C-alpha positions in Angstrom: 147.6 140.3 68.0 150.1 141.2 70.7 151.8 139.7 73.7 151.6 140.7 77.4 153.2 139.3 80.5 152.1 138.6 84.0 153.5 136.8 87.0 151.7 133.6 87.9 150.9 135.0 91.3 149.3 138.0 89.8 147.5 135.9 87.2 145.9 133.8 89.9 145.0 136.9 91.8 143.4 138.3 88.7 141.4 135.1 88.1 140.1 135.3 91.6 138.9 138.9 91.0 137.3 137.8 87.7 135.2 135.2 89.6 132.8 137.9 90.6 131.8 138.3 86.9 132.7 135.0 85.2 132.6 131.3 85.8 136.2 130.1 85.2 137.5 126.7 84.3 141.2 125.7 84.4 143.1 122.5 83.5 144.0 120.7 86.8 146.3 117.8 87.1 145.7 115.0 89.6 147.1 111.5 90.0 144.8 110.1 87.3 144.5 112.7 84.6 144.5 116.3 83.4 141.0 117.8 83.2 139.0 121.0 83.6 137.8 122.1 87.0 136.2 125.3 88.3 138.9 127.7 89.4 139.6 127.7 93.1 142.3 130.1 94.4 143.4 127.6 97.0 144.1 125.0 94.3 146.0 127.3 92.0 149.2 125.4 92.3 147.6 122.3 90.7 146.8 124.2 87.4 148.9 122.9 84.5 149.5 124.8 81.3 151.0 123.9 78.0 150.6 120.2 78.6 148.2 118.1 76.3 145.4 117.6 76.9 142.3 117.8 79.2 140.4 114.5 79.2 137.2 116.3 78.6 136.8 117.6 75.0 135.8 121.3 74.7 132.5 120.3 73.0 131.1 119.3 76.4 130.9 122.9 77.4 128.6 123.6 74.4 126.8 120.4 73.9 125.6 118.8 77.1 125.1 115.1 77.1 121.5 115.6 77.9 119.3 118.7 78.0 115.7 119.7 77.8 115.5 122.0 74.8 111.9 123.2 75.3 112.2 124.4 78.9 112.9 128.0 79.8 116.2 128.6 81.6 117.6 131.4 83.7 120.5 133.4 82.3 124.0 132.3 83.4 127.2 134.1 84.1 129.6 134.4 81.1 132.5 132.0 81.4 136.2 131.7 80.7 137.7 128.4 79.7 141.5 128.3 80.1 144.0 125.9 78.8 142.2 124.7 75.6 144.5 122.8 73.2 144.3 123.8 69.6 143.0 120.4 68.5 139.8 121.3 70.4 139.8 124.9 69.1 139.9 123.6 65.6 137.2 121.0 66.4 134.9 123.7 67.6 135.0 125.2 64.1 133.2 122.2 62.7 130.6 122.4 65.5 130.1 126.1 64.7 129.4 125.2 61.0 126.8 122.6 62.1 125.1 124.4 65.0 125.4 128.1 63.9 124.0 127.4 60.4 122.3 130.5 59.1 119.0 128.7 58.5 119.0 126.1 61.4 121.0 127.6 64.2 120.8 126.0 67.6 119.8 128.8 70.0 121.2 127.0 73.1 124.6 126.4 71.4 124.7 129.9 70.1 124.0 131.3 73.6 126.8 129.3 75.1 129.2 130.1 72.3 128.5 133.9 72.7 128.8 133.6 76.5 132.3 131.9 76.4 135.8 133.3 76.3 138.5 130.9 75.2 142.1 131.0 76.4 144.1 128.5 74.4 147.2 126.7 75.7 150.2 126.2 73.4 151.5 122.6 73.7 155.1 122.3 74.7 155.0 118.5 74.7 152.9 115.7 73.2 151.0 112.6 74.3 151.6 109.2 72.9 148.6 109.4 70.5 148.7 113.1 69.5 148.7 113.5 65.8 147.3 116.9 65.1 150.2 118.0 62.9 149.6 115.0 60.5 146.2 116.6 59.7 147.6 120.2 59.3 146.6 121.3 62.8 149.3 123.1 64.7 149.9 122.3 68.4 149.2 126.0 69.2 146.5 128.5 68.4 146.8 131.7 66.3 143.1 132.2 65.7 139.6 131.3 66.9 140.5 131.7 70.6 140.6 135.0 72.4 144.0 134.5 74.0 146.7 131.9 74.3 148.8 131.2 77.3 152.5 130.3 77.5 154.0 129.6 80.9 157.7 129.8 81.7 158.6 129.3 85.4 156.7 131.9 87.5 155.9 134.0 84.4 153.0 133.8 82.0 153.0 135.2 78.5 149.6 135.9 76.9 149.1 136.1 73.2 146.1 138.3 72.8 144.1 137.5 69.6 140.7 139.2 69.8 139.1 142.3 71.1 137.5 140.3 73.8 140.9 139.0 74.8 142.2 142.6 74.9 139.3 143.5 77.2 140.1 140.7 79.6 143.8 141.5 79.5 143.0 145.1 80.6 141.3 143.7 83.7 144.4 141.7 84.9 146.5 142.8 87.8 150.0 144.1 87.2 150.1 143.0 83.6 153.1 144.3 81.7 154.2 144.9 78.1 156.3 142.3 76.4 158.5 142.9 73.3 156.6 141.0 70.6 159.7 140.0 68.8 161.2 138.4 71.9 157.9 136.7 72.7 157.6 135.4 69.2 161.1 134.0 69.4 160.3 132.2 72.6 157.0 130.9 71.2 158.6 129.7 67.9 161.2 127.8 69.8 158.5 126.0 71.8 156.4 125.4 68.7 159.4 124.0 66.8 160.1 121.5 69.7 156.5 120.3 69.7 156.5 119.9 65.9 159.6 117.9 66.0 158.1 115.5 68.6 154.9 115.1 66.6 156.8 114.5 63.3 158.9 111.8 64.9 155.9 110.2 66.7 153.7 110.0 63.5 156.2 109.2 60.8 154.4 107.6 57.9 150.9 108.4 59.1 148.8 109.5 56.1 147.4 113.0 56.1 143.7 113.8 56.4 142.9 113.7 52.7 144.9 110.6 52.0 143.2 108.9 54.9 139.8 109.5 53.3 141.1 108.1 50.0 142.4 104.8 51.5 139.3 104.3 53.7 137.0 104.4 50.6 139.1 101.7 48.9 139.3 99.4 51.9 137.5 96.1 51.8 135.5 94.4 54.6 138.4 92.3 55.8 140.2 95.3 57.5 137.0 96.5 59.2 136.2 93.0 60.4 139.7 92.6 61.8 139.7 95.8 63.9 136.0 95.6 64.8 136.6 92.2 66.4 137.9 94.0 69.5 135.1 96.6 69.5 132.5 96.3 72.3 130.2 99.0 70.9 130.6 101.1 74.1 130.7 104.4 72.1 133.6 105.8 74.1 135.4 106.8 70.9 132.5 108.9 69.7 131.5 110.4 73.0 135.0 111.6 73.8 135.6 112.9 70.3 135.6 116.7 70.1 133.8 116.8 66.7 131.2 114.0 67.1 127.8 115.5 67.8 125.0 113.1 66.8 122.0 113.2 69.1 118.5 111.9 69.7 115.5 114.1 70.2 113.2 112.4 72.7 109.6 113.3 73.2 108.4 113.6 76.8 105.0 114.3 78.4 103.7 117.9 78.2 105.3 118.5 74.9 108.8 118.5 76.3 111.8 117.5 74.1 115.0 116.2 75.5 118.2 116.3 73.4 120.4 113.2 74.2 123.8 112.7 72.7 124.0 109.6 70.6 126.9 107.5 69.1 127.1 105.7 65.8 128.8 102.8 67.5 125.8 101.9 69.6 123.7 99.0 68.4 120.4 100.3 66.9 121.9 103.7 66.0 120.5 103.5 62.4 117.5 101.2 63.1 114.3 102.5 61.6 110.7 102.0 62.6 110.2 99.0 60.4 113.1 97.2 62.1 115.6 97.6 59.2 119.2 98.5 60.3 121.8 99.3 57.8 124.5 99.2 60.5 123.3 96.1 62.3 126.7 94.3 61.6 129.4 95.5 64.0 132.1 96.0 61.3 129.7 98.2 59.3 129.1 100.4 62.3 132.8 100.5 62.9 133.5 101.5 59.3 130.7 104.1 59.4 132.6 106.2 62.0 135.7 106.6 59.8 133.7 107.2 56.6 131.9 110.0 58.5 135.1 111.6 59.7 137.3 111.3 56.7 134.9 111.1 53.7 131.3 112.4 54.3 131.9 115.3 56.5 134.8 116.8 54.3 132.3 116.7 51.4 129.8 118.8 53.4 131.8 121.0 55.7 135.0 123.1 55.4 136.4 122.2 58.9 138.2 119.0 59.9 136.1 116.2 61.4 139.2 114.8 63.0 141.8 117.1 64.5 144.2 114.4 65.7 143.7 114.7 69.5 144.0 110.9 69.9 141.3 110.7 72.7 139.5 107.9 70.8 142.6 105.8 71.0 143.1 106.5 74.7 139.5 105.9 75.6 139.0 102.6 73.7 138.2 99.7 75.9 139.3 97.3 73.2 142.6 99.1 72.7 141.9 99.8 69.1 144.4 102.2 67.6 142.9 103.9 64.5 146.4 105.1 63.4 147.6 101.5 63.2 144.6 100.7 61.0 145.5 103.6 58.7 149.1 102.6 58.6 148.1 99.1 57.6 146.1 100.4 54.8 148.9 102.5 53.3 
């Protein structure tokens, strides 16, 4: 790992040059939100770095909402996704465990994964519902991405973390060497500031393991209370960077369509005979938390919730899972 520097103007010029080889996505801020958009040189001034977090989770680049998994498809250009927060980088580790399983690997997921270069973005600030640190996830990336970006005025510092990252760095225009000790000092200052904000924001919130323990002990009353505001829209699961349940739909001519599903939808667990273990709303509601904090930790090594807070922000019923957990402690 090492640091390199580049002026923003040269960075944007370099991205324009890379467009001949790569599809590039960058975090763009508008009056409504921050989200990924294809890089356009004439819109470079709208790119925002080190600010949490794009509305779209990283998983959407690897798991389309709907795709035909039996049709042939033409090869696509490799892509660079810039400005990924570490909560999404860590969430991708769980998806890798599921979809890159040695025995049952998903070839389409694997192809997209191998075809993607990830440039993380260290978070300088936090959103109201960010709680990554409570679950042991730092608001910056030191692994699993190819590079990380730190912007300061009209300068950009790049933390190069992989051989692929090094290859991309070598293609940048007018990149210059940076003293690693000085860059580390600057990064540590920013990291410390973000950690202090997160610690103050989430004082008293139980950690990942403790959350699983209190959920298992909770009775129906708490689930009925919070589920009373749930409308079964599925926003919390579809926006989550780790949720990945899907249906496999048979179509004519032996086609199969993979359609993303959500455990909060009515009928999610209904079987052919009509039985449905999650027919009652509060049981569907509880199911999601049991999956994230109890069942998945038993099966996988990666976190099933990385504290991004998108589910809280997307909820039509204004349900705050952290308030639920605090009430249980």
